[in-house]
C-alpha positions as CSV (number, residue, x, y, z in Angstrom):
1,M,-0.4,-0.5,0.0
2,E,1.6,3.2,-0.8
3,K,-0.9,5.2,1.6
4,S,-3.6,5.5,3.7
5,Y,-6.4,8.2,4.3
6,N,-9.2,8.7,7.2
7,T,-12.1,10.5,5.0
8,P,-15.2,11.7,7.2
9,H,-16.7,8.4,6.0
10,G,-14.3,5.6,6.3
11,L,-10.9,4.6,5.1
12,M,-9.1,4.6,1.3
13,E,-6.3,2.8,1.5
14,C,-4.7,3.8,-1.9
15,H,-2.7,1.6,-4.0
16,E,-0.2,1.8,-7.1
17,N,-3.2,1.5,-9.8
18,Y,-6.8,1.1,-7.3
19,L,-8.2,2.4,-4.1
20,V,-10.0,0.1,-1.5
21,F,-12.2,2.6,0.8
22,H,-14.4,0.8,3.3
23,L,-17.5,2.4,3.7
24,A,-18.2,3.4,7.1
25,S,-21.0,5.4,6.9
26,D,-24.9,4.9,6.3
27,G,-25.0,6.6,2.9
28,I,-23.1,8.7,0.5
29,T,-24.8,12.3,-0.9
30,E,-23.1,13.8,-3.7
31,K,-21.9,15.8,-1.2
32,A,-19.8,13.5,0.7
33,A,-19.0,11.9,-2.6
34,K,-17.0,14.7,-3.8
35,E,-15.3,15.0,-0.4
36,I,-14.4,10.9,-0.9
37,L,-13.2,11.3,-3.8
38,S,-10.9,14.6,-3.2
39,F,-8.9,12.2,-2.0
40,A,-8.5,10.2,-4.5
41,V,-8.2,13.5,-7.3
42,D,-4.8,15.1,-4.9
43,H,-3.5,11.2,-4.4
44,Y,-3.6,10.1,-8.0
45,R,-3.9,13.3,-9.9
46,Q,-4.2,12.7,-13.6
47,K,-3.5,9.2,-13.3
48,K,-5.9,6.5,-14.1
49,Y,-6.9,4.2,-10.8
50,V,-10.3,1.9,-10.7
51,F,-11.7,2.9,-6.7
52,I,-13.0,-0.3,-4.7
53,A,-15.3,-0.1,-2.3
54,S,-15.6,-2.4,0.4
55,R,-18.8,-2.3,2.0
56,K,-19.7,-4.4,4.5
57,F,-24.0,-3.5,5.0
58,P,-26.5,-2.0,2.4
59,S,-26.1,2.2,2.4
60,P,-28.0,4.7,0.0
61,I,-25.7,5.5,-2.7
62,S,-27.3,8.7,-4.1
63,P,-27.5,8.6,-7.8
64,A,-26.0,12.4,-7.9
65,A,-23.0,11.0,-6.2
66,Y,-22.1,9.1,-9.3
67,K,-21.8,12.8,-10.7
68,A,-18.8,13.5,-8.6
69,I,-17.2,11.2,-10.5
70,N,-14.0,11.8,-13.5
71,P,-14.2,8.8,-15.8
72,K,-11.1,10.1,-17.7
73,Y,-9.4,9.5,-14.4
74,M,-11.7,6.9,-12.2
75,V,-11.8,3.9,-15.1
76,G,-13.5,1.3,-12.8
77,L,-15.5,0.9,-10.0
78,A,-15.5,-2.7,-8.0
79,I,-18.2,-3.2,-5.4
80,V,-16.8,-5.5,-2.3
81,S,-19.3,-7.1,-0.2
82,D,-20.6,-10.5,1.3
83,S,-23.5,-9.0,1.9
84,D,-26.4,-10.2,-0.7
85,A,-28.5,-6.7,0.0
86,V,-25.4,-5.2,-0.9
87,K,-24.9,-7.1,-4.1
88,D,-28.1,-5.9,-5.1
89,E,-27.4,-2.4,-4.8
90,A,-24.6,-2.9,-6.3
91,Y,-26.4,-4.0,-9.5
92,N,-28.6,-1.4,-9.8
93,E,-26.3,1.1,-9.6
94,Q,-24.2,-0.4,-12.0
95,G,-25.9,1.8,-14.8
96,L,-24.7,5.0,-13.0
97,F,-21.4,4.5,-13.8
98,T,-19.8,4.6,-16.9
99,G,-16.3,2.7,-16.8
100,A,-15.7,-0.6,-15.7
101,F,-18.0,-2.2,-13.9
102,S,-18.4,-5.0,-11.3
103,Y,-19.3,-7.0,-8.3
104,F,-16.9,-9.1,-6.4
105,R,-17.4,-11.0,-2.7
106,T,-14.0,-10.5,-1.8
107,V,-11.5,-7.5,-1.9
108,A,-8.4,-10.0,-3.6
109,E,-10.5,-10.3,-6.1
110,A,-11.2,-7.0,-7.2
111,E,-7.6,-5.8,-6.9
112,D,-6.2,-8.6,-9.6
113,W,-9.3,-6.4,-11.3
114,A,-8.6,-3.3,-10.9
115,N,-4.7,-4.3,-12.1
116,T,-6.1,-5.5,-15.6
117,V,-8.6,-2.8,-16.0
118,V,-5.8,-0.1,-15.8
119,R,-3.9,-1.6,-17.3
120,K,-6.1,-2.4,-21.0
121,S,-7.9,1.4,-20.5
């Protein structure tokens, strides 16, 4: 891991090609998404990366939160959870993101996928 950040909404662990965000709040608004993504923008600058969202419990994500994403740099999004309710949320969110999108049960699976996505983008 290169660096970690304690954001107001959870821990963000930044690696070379991806970050793992451990969601600790009970939902994400557009304002919260901008706050979270500001850490990623500062860390990666103008480098492509994948956002891996590790969610232990269902959390409503506002469709407006996806407007805070710059798809030129955030080229992939993975939702990670072993909760079926979170899996259902992920499928509902898939249409809100224009880049590569996937759901995984473990962070390790998502990390392998993220490295491939960045290499191919």
